[in-house]
Backbone as CSV, one residue per row, in Angstrom:
resi,resn,N_x,N_y,N_z,CA_x,CA_y,CA_z,C_x,C_y,C_z
1,UNK,5.153,-8.264,-9.102,5.967,-7.763,-8.013,7.075,-6.907,-8.595
2,UNK,7.437,-5.914,-7.850,8.470,-4.986,-8.288,9.786,-5.705,-8.531
3,UNK,10.474,-5.290,-9.578,11.803,-5.855,-9.813,12.843,-5.176,-8.936
4,UNK,12.413,-4.196,-8.128,13.308,-3.490,-7.221,13.301,-4.157,-5.850
5,UNK,12.214,-4.869,-5.511,12.087,-5.465,-4.184,13.065,-6.614,-4.003
6,UNK,13.576,-6.743,-2.808,14.466,-7.843,-2.457,14.221,-8.203,-1.007
7,UNK,14.138,-9.490,-0.708,13.943,-9.939,0.668,15.100,-9.536,1.574
8,UNK,16.243,-9.221,0.985,17.406,-8.862,1.789,17.560,-7.353,1.952
9,UNK,16.673,-6.569,1.344,16.778,-5.110,1.443,16.485,-4.657,2.866
10,UNK,17.293,-3.746,3.340,17.070,-3.159,4.653,16.046,-2.053,4.490
11,UNK,14.906,-2.164,5.182,13.856,-1.158,5.072,13.588,-0.472,6.401
12,UNK,14.505,-0.576,7.314,14.305,0.009,8.630,15.071,1.313,8.751
13,UNK,14.619,2.167,9.663,15.245,3.474,9.835,16.739,3.369,10.142
14,UNK,17.146,2.264,10.761,18.551,2.090,11.095,19.377,1.661,9.885
15,UNK,18.698,1.353,8.786,19.392,0.891,7.592,20.105,2.023,6.870
16,UNK,20.856,1.674,5.851,21.585,2.695,5.094,20.617,3.631,4.385
17,UNK,20.914,4.914,4.419,20.056,5.920,3.810,20.491,6.166,2.369
18,UNK,20.276,5.189,1.513,20.630,5.311,0.104,19.611,6.196,-0.599
19,UNK,19.932,6.702,-1.784,18.945,7.481,-2.536,17.652,6.691,-2.783
20,UNK,17.761,5.389,-3.071,16.568,4.573,-3.280,15.731,4.507,-2.006
21,UNK,16.380,4.308,-0.869,15.676,4.258,0.413,14.957,5.577,0.668
22,UNK,15.643,6.681,0.433,15.040,8.002,0.668,13.844,8.221,-0.250
23,UNK,13.964,7.814,-1.489,12.871,7.947,-2.440,11.669,7.104,-2.002
24,UNK,11.937,5.888,-1.562,10.865,5.006,-1.082,10.199,5.611,0.147
25,UNK,10.989,6.153,1.044,10.468,6.749,2.261,9.579,7.956,1.948
26,UNK,10.017,8.799,1.029,9.227,9.967,0.644,7.878,9.543,0.062
27,UNK,7.902,8.534,-0.804,6.659,8.056,-1.412,5.737,7.456,-0.357
28,UNK,6.285,6.631,0.508,5.484,5.964,1.537,4.865,6.947,2.513
29,UNK,5.468,8.105,2.672,4.959,9.099,3.610,3.946,10.063,2.995
30,UNK,3.626,9.888,1.713,2.598,10.727,1.099,1.265,10.429,1.778
31,UNK,0.458,11.450,2.048,-0.810,11.240,2.760,-1.735,10.223,2.108
32,UNK,-1.865,10.245,0.772,-2.782,9.302,0.135,-2.267,7.866,0.225
33,UNK,-0.970,7.681,0.166,-0.391,6.340,0.296,-0.574,5.843,1.730
34,UNK,-0.299,6.701,2.698,-0.470,6.331,4.110,-1.915,5.940,4.400
35,UNK,-2.858,6.723,3.892,-4.270,6.446,4.141,-4.673,5.090,3.566
36,UNK,-4.265,4.813,2.335,-4.600,3.516,1.725,-3.979,2.355,2.508
37,UNK,-2.718,2.488,2.859,-2.054,1.412,3.595,-2.692,1.195,4.963
38,UNK,-3.052,2.273,5.637,-3.677,2.144,6.955,-5.043,1.492,6.857
39,UNK,-5.834,1.903,5.863,-7.164,1.304,5.702,-7.065,-0.169,5.335
40,UNK,-6.195,-0.489,4.393,-6.013,-1.886,3.984,-5.553,-2.733,5.159
41,UNK,-4.566,-2.248,5.884,-4.033,-2.996,7.024,-5.091,-3.187,8.101
42,UNK,-5.834,-2.132,8.419,-6.871,-2.232,9.442,-7.949,-3.228,9.032
43,UNK,-8.407,-3.146,7.781,-9.438,-4.077,7.315,-8.932,-5.513,7.338
44,UNK,-7.700,-5.720,6.934,-7.163,-7.081,6.890,-7.003,-7.647,8.302
45,UNK,-6.533,-6.844,9.236,-6.347,-7.314,10.608,-7.701,-7.608,11.261
46,UNK,-8.696,-6.784,10.958,-10.031,-7.023,11.512,-10.662,-8.277,10.926
47,UNK,-10.505,-8.484,9.634,-11.117,-9.625,8.942,-10.350,-10.939,9.161
48,UNK,-9.047,-10.851,9.346,-8.184,-12.030,9.521,-8.430,-13.075,8.420
49,UNK,-8.264,-12.684,7.165,-8.570,-13.611,6.073,-7.622,-14.805,6.020
50,UNK,-8.158,-15.936,5.599,-7.330,-17.136,5.395,-6.341,-16.914,4.255
51,UNK,-6.773,-16.143,3.261,-5.956,-15.855,2.079,-5.661,-14.354,2.039
52,UNK,-4.611,-13.906,2.722,-4.322,-12.476,2.772,-4.120,-11.834,1.388
53,UNK,-3.426,-12.515,0.486,-3.207,-11.942,-0.842,-4.516,-11.792,-1.601
54,UNK,-5.368,-12.803,-1.535,-6.674,-12.720,-2.183,-7.498,-11.589,-1.597
55,UNK,-7.441,-11.440,-0.274,-8.150,-10.357,0.398,-7.659,-9.007,-0.109
56,UNK,-6.326,-8.854,-0.195,-5.759,-7.590,-0.650,-6.140,-7.300,-2.096
57,UNK,-6.125,-8.322,-2.941,-6.518,-8.132,-4.345,-7.956,-7.636,-4.446
58,UNK,-8.854,-8.276,-3.718,-10.256,-7.873,-3.740,-10.426,-6.479,-3.142
59,UNK,-9.718,-6.197,-2.059,-9.800,-4.890,-1.402,-9.373,-3.784,-2.357
60,UNK,-8.257,-3.994,-3.058,-7.754,-2.984,-3.997,-8.739,-2.802,-5.143
61,UNK,-9.291,-3.897,-5.646,-10.278,-3.810,-6.731,-11.475,-2.970,-6.289
62,UNK,-11.980,-3.225,-5.094,-13.126,-2.464,-4.583,-12.759,-0.995,-4.370
63,UNK,-11.568,-0.733,-3.865,-11.128,0.647,-3.646,-11.042,1.396,-4.972
64,UNK,-10.551,0.730,-6.015,-10.467,1.356,-7.331,-11.860,1.639,-7.886
65,UNK,-12.789,0.699,-7.686,-14.171,0.901,-8.150,-14.805,2.082,-7.430
66,UNK,-14.600,2.178,-6.125,-15.160,3.287,-5.359,-14.589,4.621,-5.828
67,UNK,-13.293,4.644,-6.063,-12.651,5.876,-6.553,-13.206,6.260,-7.916
68,UNK,-13.376,5.275,-8.782,-13.922,5.536,-10.110,-15.356,6.046,-10.014
69,UNK,-16.158,5.451,-9.143,-17.537,5.893,-8.961,-17.602,7.318,-8.440
70,UNK,-16.740,7.662,-7.476,-16.709,9.036,-6.952,-16.320,10.018,-8.031
71,UNK,-15.342,9.621,-8.856,-14.885,10.489,-9.948,-16.004,10.702,-10.967
72,UNK,-16.720,9.628,-11.313,-17.802,9.729,-12.290,-18.968,10.566,-11.770
73,UNK,-19.231,10.501,-10.489,-20.316,11.288,-9.889,-19.953,12.768,-9.847
74,UNK,-18.676,13.059,-9.722,-18.225,14.452,-9.620,-18.241,15.145,-10.981
75,UNK,-18.226,14.366,-12.059,-18.190,14.991,-13.385,-19.542,15.047,-14.032
Protein backbone atom coordinates (compact mmCIF):
# COMPACT_ATOMS: atom_id res chain seq x y z
CA UNK A 1 0.00 0.00 0.00
CA UNK A 2 1.15 3.49 -0.75
CA UNK A 3 2.95 5.31 2.01
CA UNK A 4 1.09 8.42 0.81
CA UNK A 5 -2.41 7.03 1.48
CA UNK A 6 -4.18 7.98 4.68
CA UNK A 7 -7.69 7.10 5.85
CA UNK A 8 -8.08 10.71 6.94
CA UNK A 9 -7.13 12.24 3.57
CA UNK A 10 -9.84 14.29 1.95
CA UNK A 11 -10.34 12.95 -1.58
CA UNK A 12 -13.51 14.77 -2.50
CA UNK A 13 -13.90 17.73 -4.82
CA UNK A 14 -14.91 19.87 -1.85
CA UNK A 15 -11.60 19.08 -0.15
CA UNK A 16 -8.52 21.27 -0.15
CA UNK A 17 -6.89 21.57 -3.56
CA UNK A 18 -3.32 20.85 -2.48
CA UNK A 19 -0.60 20.12 -5.04
CA UNK A 20 -0.76 16.43 -4.04
CA UNK A 21 -4.54 16.38 -4.56
CA UNK A 22 -4.18 18.03 -7.98
CA UNK A 23 -1.48 15.57 -8.99
CA UNK A 24 -3.64 12.63 -7.89
CA UNK A 25 -6.62 14.05 -9.76
CA UNK A 26 -4.63 14.50 -12.97
CA UNK A 27 -3.36 10.92 -12.80
CA UNK A 28 -6.78 9.48 -12.00
CA UNK A 29 -8.29 11.28 -14.98
CA UNK A 30 -5.89 9.75 -17.51
CA UNK A 31 -7.90 7.70 -20.04
CA UNK A 32 -5.99 4.45 -19.45
CA UNK A 33 -6.36 4.73 -15.67
CA UNK A 34 -10.08 5.52 -15.97
CA UNK A 35 -10.63 2.57 -18.30
CA UNK A 36 -8.88 0.12 -15.96
CA UNK A 37 -10.72 1.39 -12.90
CA UNK A 38 -14.09 1.26 -14.67
CA UNK A 39 -13.53 -2.27 -15.95
CA UNK A 40 -12.29 -3.53 -12.59
CA UNK A 41 -15.17 -1.89 -10.74
CA UNK A 42 -17.78 -3.17 -13.18
CA UNK A 43 -16.43 -6.73 -13.06
CA UNK A 44 -16.25 -6.70 -9.27
CA UNK A 45 -19.79 -5.34 -8.86
CA UNK A 46 -21.15 -7.90 -11.31
CA UNK A 47 -19.29 -10.81 -9.68
CA UNK A 48 -19.88 -9.69 -6.06
CA UNK A 49 -16.88 -11.67 -4.77
CA UNK A 50 -16.70 -12.81 -1.16
CA UNK A 51 -13.04 -11.75 -1.16
CA UNK A 52 -12.85 -8.39 -2.97
CA UNK A 53 -9.08 -8.03 -2.50
CA UNK A 54 -8.42 -11.53 -3.82
CA UNK A 55 -10.70 -10.79 -6.77
CA UNK A 56 -8.82 -7.57 -7.52
CA UNK A 57 -5.44 -9.32 -7.28
CA UNK A 58 -6.52 -12.01 -9.73
CA UNK A 59 -8.17 -9.45 -12.02
CA UNK A 60 -4.99 -7.34 -12.18
CA UNK A 61 -2.86 -10.43 -12.81
CA UNK A 62 -5.10 -11.46 -15.72
CA UNK A 63 -5.14 -7.91 -17.12
CA UNK A 64 -1.33 -7.82 -17.05
CA UNK A 65 -1.16 -11.21 -18.80
CA UNK A 66 -3.57 -10.03 -21.50
CA UNK A 67 -1.56 -6.85 -22.03
CA UNK A 68 1.65 -8.86 -22.26
CA UNK A 69 0.08 -11.27 -24.75
CA UNK A 70 -1.17 -8.40 -26.94
CA UNK A 71 2.28 -6.81 -26.84
CA UNK A 72 3.99 -10.09 -27.78
CA UNK A 73 1.58 -10.67 -30.67
CA UNK A 74 2.22 -7.17 -32.02
CA UNK A 75 5.98 -7.69 -32.17
